[in-house]
Each structure stands twice: as structure tokens, then as C-alpha cells.
C-alpha positions as CSV (number, residue, x, y, z in Angstrom):
1,M,0.0,0.0,0.0
2,V,1.2,3.5,-0.8
3,F,0.8,6.3,1.8
4,V,1.1,10.1,1.2
5,K,3.4,11.4,4.0
6,K,3.9,15.0,2.9
7,L,2.2,17.6,0.6
8,V,3.4,21.1,-0.1
9,L,0.6,23.2,-1.6
10,D,0.3,26.6,-3.1
11,V,-3.1,27.9,-2.0
12,L,-5.1,31.2,-2.6
13,K,-7.5,32.1,0.2
14,P,-9.6,35.1,1.3
15,H,-8.4,37.0,4.4
16,Q,-10.9,35.2,6.6
17,P,-10.5,32.8,8.1
18,N,-7.1,34.0,9.3
19,A,-3.9,31.9,9.0
20,L,-4.2,30.3,12.4
21,E,-7.8,29.3,12.0
22,F,-7.0,28.0,8.5
23,C,-4.1,25.9,9.8
24,E,-6.2,24.5,12.6
25,A,-9.0,23.5,10.3
26,I,-6.6,21.8,7.9
27,A,-4.9,20.0,10.8
28,S,-8.2,18.7,12.1
29,A,-8.9,17.0,8.7
30,G,-6.6,14.1,9.9
31,N,-5.7,12.4,13.1
32,D,-2.0,13.2,13.1
33,Y,-1.6,16.1,10.6
34,R,1.2,18.6,11.1
35,V,0.7,21.8,9.2
36,H,3.1,24.5,8.4
37,L,1.7,27.6,6.7
38,T,3.7,30.5,5.2
39,V,2.0,33.6,3.8
40,L,3.8,34.4,0.6
41,E,1.7,37.3,-0.7
42,V,-1.2,39.5,0.5
43,D,-3.4,41.7,-1.7
44,E,-6.6,43.6,-1.1
45,K,-8.9,40.5,-0.9
46,T,-6.7,37.4,-0.8
47,E,-3.6,35.7,0.5
48,T,-1.3,33.4,-1.3
49,L,0.0,30.6,1.0
50,Q,2.5,27.8,1.0
51,I,1.1,25.0,3.1
52,T,3.1,21.9,4.1
53,V,1.0,19.0,5.6
54,E,2.7,16.0,7.0
55,G,1.2,12.8,8.5
56,N,1.3,9.0,8.4
57,A,-1.4,8.7,5.7
58,I,-2.7,12.0,4.3
59,D,-6.1,11.8,2.7
60,S,-5.6,14.2,-0.1
61,A,-9.2,14.3,-1.2
62,T,-10.4,15.2,2.3
63,L,-7.6,17.7,2.7
64,L,-8.5,19.5,-0.6
65,A,-12.2,19.5,0.3
66,R,-11.4,21.1,3.6
67,I,-9.4,23.9,1.8
68,N,-12.3,24.5,-0.6
69,D,-14.8,24.6,2.3
70,L,-12.7,27.3,3.9
71,G,-12.9,29.4,0.7
72,G,-9.4,28.5,-0.5
73,S,-8.4,27.3,-3.9
74,L,-5.5,25.0,-4.9
75,H,-3.0,26.6,-7.3
76,S,-0.5,23.8,-7.4
77,I,0.9,20.8,-5.6
78,D,4.6,21.7,-5.3
79,E,6.0,18.7,-3.5
80,V,4.8,15.2,-2.6
81,E,6.3,12.5,-0.5
82,V,4.8,9.0,-0.6
83,H,6.0,5.7,1.1
84,S,5.2,2.2,-0.1
85,E,4.6,-0.2,2.8
86,S,3.7,-3.8,2.5
């Protein structure tokens, strides 16, 4: 079986929820998710973020749905780490 261990995402989001609330909501999408968020750019209505999510088995569909539910949109997946375990 293959498990996603790390994702680095480029995300555009509105100013609300703020970065802390956004991180907490993303982290709560999994049992053991560790989330690192960096604000790369701020304009009048939006923020561009780099979000790193690490965990034992990241559910990417649930994670991306959570980002969308928070008003964010995925620009790109910039880095992926997967492990194959038998």
C-alpha cells in the first residue's frame, strides 16, 4: 500500500479565516496532521499561502475538500512524498 506522507501546496484564500484558523481547520482533517503555513503574498482581498502538511497517511481528497470549504483554492501541488509499505 502507498501512503502520502507530505504535501506542499500553493493555495489562494480570502483574508478570513485568518492563517491560524485556516491551519487549525486543515490539521483537524486528519488524526496526526502537522501543518506549516507561510504567507507568501497579501493583496486587497486574498492571501497566497504555501502549506506543508505531514502525516502518516494523508487523505488528499479530504484535505483539498477542507481547503475548498474554507474558501481556498489550490493553485498547485509543489511537493509530494509517498511511502510504499507492505
